[in-house]
C-alpha atoms as one frame of an Amber mdcrd trajectory, in Angstrom:
protein
 -26.279 -43.966  10.665 -26.902 -40.890   8.678 -24.521 -40.033   6.147 -24.025
 -37.004   4.923 -22.329 -36.243   1.654 -20.369 -34.013  -0.475 -21.836 -33.425
  -3.973 -18.485 -31.786  -5.456 -18.867 -31.037  -9.380 -20.440 -28.687 -11.897
 -23.371 -26.032 -11.457 -24.916 -26.608 -14.749 -26.890 -29.127 -14.722 -29.371
 -31.366 -13.069 -27.320 -34.065 -11.694 -27.118 -33.200  -8.672 -31.019 -33.673
  -8.244 -31.026 -37.039 -10.379 -28.349 -38.074  -7.168 -30.677 -36.660  -4.830
 -33.759 -38.924  -6.556 -31.970 -42.637  -7.005 -31.155 -42.126  -2.451 -34.622
 -41.363  -1.612 -35.754 -43.946  -4.116 -33.685 -46.570  -2.540 -34.964 -44.931
   1.605 -31.101 -43.843   1.751 -30.561 -41.978   5.232 -28.587 -38.885   3.572
 -28.427 -35.701   3.441 -26.880 -33.262   0.121 -24.203 -30.594   0.617 -22.433
 -29.278  -1.986 -20.853 -25.656  -3.532 -23.771 -22.979  -4.429 -25.213 -23.790
  -7.197 -26.448 -20.409  -7.515 -23.667 -19.227 -10.386 -25.111 -15.302  -9.952
 -24.541 -15.729  -6.140 -21.668 -17.658  -6.173 -20.087 -14.573  -8.516 -21.551
 -12.760  -6.768 -21.227 -13.066  -2.630 -18.183 -10.673  -2.333 -19.924  -7.918
  -3.232 -22.906  -8.347  -1.879 -21.694  -9.191   1.313 -18.451  -6.692   1.532
 -19.465  -3.749  -1.010 -18.031  -3.183  -4.408 -14.813  -4.042  -5.402 -12.685
  -1.730  -7.399 -12.571  -3.862 -10.291 -12.829  -7.360 -11.579  -9.640  -8.862
 -10.068 -10.988  -7.952  -6.379 -14.628  -9.011  -7.056 -13.711 -12.831  -7.681
 -11.287 -12.871  -4.974 -13.708 -11.570  -2.392 -15.875 -13.849  -4.221 -13.833
 -16.878  -4.020 -12.959 -16.290  -0.231 -16.542 -16.346   0.620 -17.254 -19.564
  -1.737 -13.809 -21.224  -0.278 -15.117 -20.720   3.167 -18.395 -22.091   2.329
 -16.822 -25.217   0.707 -14.551 -26.120   3.355 -16.986 -25.918   6.288 -19.401
 -27.915   4.094 -17.055 -30.987   3.698 -15.634 -30.571   6.458 -19.140 -31.868
   7.704 -19.091 -34.287   5.010 -18.993 -37.927   5.319 -18.252 -38.655   1.906
 -17.375 -36.530  -0.793 -18.874 -36.955  -4.919 -16.939 -35.000  -7.273 -18.731
 -35.783 -10.537 -16.448 -34.944 -13.666 -18.975 -33.728 -16.456 -18.071 -33.791
 -19.765 -19.343 -30.367 -21.134 -18.178 -27.792 -18.460 -14.446 -26.583 -16.933
 -13.538 -28.867 -14.444 -11.056 -26.830 -12.418 -13.724 -26.153  -9.266 -14.444
 -30.458  -9.138 -10.652 -31.384  -9.549 -10.086 -28.659  -6.628 -12.853 -29.809
  -4.504 -11.715 -34.072  -5.149  -8.290 -32.978  -4.259  -9.717 -31.223  -1.098
 -10.805 -34.326  -0.052  -8.301 -36.584  -0.860  -6.255 -34.647   1.000  -8.177
 -34.318   3.764  -8.932 -37.796   4.652 -12.570 -37.469   3.346 -13.205 -40.826
   1.249 -13.686 -39.563  -2.662 -16.211 -40.860  -4.949 -15.021 -40.212  -8.613
 -16.988 -40.092 -11.689 -15.715 -39.891 -14.328 -17.183 -40.904 -18.153 -14.896
 -43.094 -20.294 -13.816 -40.256 -22.392 -11.857 -39.090 -19.204  -9.788 -41.894
 -18.128  -6.360 -40.525 -19.373  -6.979 -37.039 -18.269  -7.940 -38.277 -15.101
  -6.057 -40.533 -14.303  -4.091 -39.876 -11.365  -6.416 -38.216  -9.520  -8.636
 -41.720 -10.006  -6.058 -43.209  -8.586  -6.349 -41.360  -4.921 -10.147 -41.478
  -4.976 -11.475 -44.414  -3.074 -13.685 -45.535  -5.919 -14.154 -44.340  -9.679
 -17.419 -44.832 -11.074 -19.182 -44.142 -14.222 -22.090 -43.141 -13.686 -24.678
 -41.633 -11.111 -26.253 -44.819 -10.646 -23.183 -46.536  -9.790 -22.655 -44.314
  -7.190 -25.731 -44.596  -5.453 -25.071 -48.143  -5.784 -21.868 -47.551  -3.559
 -23.315 -45.870  -0.836 -26.098 -48.403  -0.636 -23.469 -50.897  -0.354 -22.660
 -48.943   3.333 -25.711 -50.114   5.017 -25.751 -53.511   3.365
């Protein structure tokens, strides 16, 4: 049984690469999808497709519409969502993706450092499982196949 896993979370670190490498080491039949991780492309996609916008507000709005469509399509096809909350970057998109997964009935694994226990208590309570590391997360996915 192959599963598709949506990797929600910040795009500035290599956590996705680590998850994929750990899954490959364990020979787990997983396909990974994610938000657009090319930050410049994500910001520019509205104007790339729809043309120059009159100001920054409309530029961001056009890009957001296309990025939200992409996220919706990929998340709807996913069997599991992993939402990683890092310690370093703003996490608005992670919170939005995790909430979307919850509201869509998608199984959600929340990866959260200890220092974010309090700020994420409500969303943690709604997740199927909360882990402290990508290693624990892979162990959860591996358990599905046992």
